[in-house]
N, C-alpha and C positions, 0 to 999 in steps of 0.2 A: 532229768525228763518234767520231763511239761507236755499236757493237755491242749491239738488246739482242736475247733469245731471250725468245719469243712463240710458243706451239703448233708449238713443233721449227722452226720457220724463224727466222732471222736477218734483223732491219727494222732498214734503215740510220737513224740518223736521225741531220740537219745541223745544225752547233749555230752556223749559219752562214744569217743571218734575209733570206734569198734568194727572193724574189717570184715564183721559175720553177722550179715544182713536179715542169715531168716531166725538171729535170736537177738530180742532189746536183753540188753545188762545195766542192772543198777549202778554208782557207783559204789566204792567201795565199805559197806559201813553206812550206807542209806536206801532206803527205800524207795521205790520205784514210786512217783506220784505224779497224780491228772489232775491239772487244774480245768475247773470246768468253770467259765463267766457264764453268766445267765445275763443278757441284758435284760432293759426290767421289756421294752415288748415280749421278750421271751416269756421272761414270769406271767405278762398280761394274758398272753395265750394257754400260759400252764390252766392257772386260775381259772378263765372262760376252758378250758377243758376240761374241769375238777368240774366247774359251776354246770355245768351240761351233763355231765355222767349223774349228775344231782338230780338234777331235773329231770332226765330220763331213770328215774331211777323212781323218783314218784310218781313222773307221768304212766310208770308202768303198773305201780299199785293203786293208783287214780283208776286209770279205765281199769282196771279187774276188779273193783267194785263199783262201778257204774257200773260194768255188765253184766253185772247180778244180780240187782233189782229187776222189777220185772214191770212194763208198762203195764198206767191201768187198764181195767175192762171197762166198766163202769164208769160213761165219760158221758152222763147226757145231762149235765147242768151247761147252762146258757150263761156265760161268764159277760159280762161288758165289758169294752177294754177301748180305750185310745191309743191304746201303742202298744206294741209286739212285748214289749220287757211287760208293760204294766198284766198283760195277758198272761208271757210266761212266772210273775209273779204271787199274782193269782191263782193258778193252775198248780205252783207249789204247796202252796193253803191251802186250796182243796184239796188236791191227793197226797199233804205230807211226803211229796217226796222232792228230792236237787231235781233239779234242768242239768246235765252233761254243761261243761265249759263252753264243748264248741257252740251250743244251741243257745245257750246266753248271746257270743260274740254273733252268734245269724241273727239274733233278736235285736241287738244293741245296733248291728251294720240295716237291717231290715227300717229302725227308727229313723235310724243318721238320712238315709236315701230320701225319706220324704220329709226332713227337717225345710220346712219355706218353700213344698208344693204347692200349685199354684191350691190342689183340692186337698184342703189337709183336713179330712173333715173326719170325725171319728170314724175308727176303723172300725167300729161293731157295723156298722151303716151301712159297709162296701163288703167285706165280710163276714158272712154267715158268722158268730160264735163257734157254734156248733162243729161248722169248716175250717177254722182258726185253730183252733184247739188241735182237731184231728190232722189236718197238717205241721202244728208246733210236735205235735208227739210220734208223727210219723220220720222225722225230720231228728229228735230223740233217738230211737229204737234204732235208727241209721249211727249217729253219733256212739251210741254203748256197747251196738255189736260192732264197728269197725273201725272205728276209730285207733287211726297208728298212733301210739306210745312216743315215738321217736321225735313223728309231725308235732305230737299234743308237747312234747317240750323246746322242740324246736317255734313253735307259737307263741308259748311260753315266754320263750327269753326274748325276747323280740317287744314283748308286751309285760314293762318292767311292772301293771299294776293289775296282772295277771288273776290275781290272787280274789281282786274284789268280783270276778264274776265266777268262781270258784263258791259253789251255794254248800253251808256249812249242814246244810238239813241233811239227818237221819235214819234214815227209814228207816221203821222197826221189822225186823224181818220172819212172816210165823214159824214160828215154831216146828 
């Protein structure tokens, strides 16, 4: 008896010449066996599937953790900044909080959109620092409260350096 994959289903093929097609019997003294050959592409798919499951679990834990951190209420500081990522880093230091991966990604994209622009003057001269900080905190709140862990895992899977935008700052929760 040998196994054969067709359309993702293992079909058993009997080596015996049994006329009874409703029952598959093994030759006397031998156990029936199924041969499953997984080619390299199948192994890669299985490996990627396992990796995606692990990433999704990590994203779920990350999202749960981030949703428990409250957005700071006192934000009267004027933070000078020349880039969106620089503003984000200053906010993290000032408030002792991480920013969500998606917020960090958004800040990086905003900076990339500015590169080479004709009016690449200091951002704190273009946007009032308090307004810019409020914008980042609003984006942060959206990401902390509504980000889908499956989508987050998908984005992480497409970015081999995703861990560089996951902040290592662990805030102190009030007891």
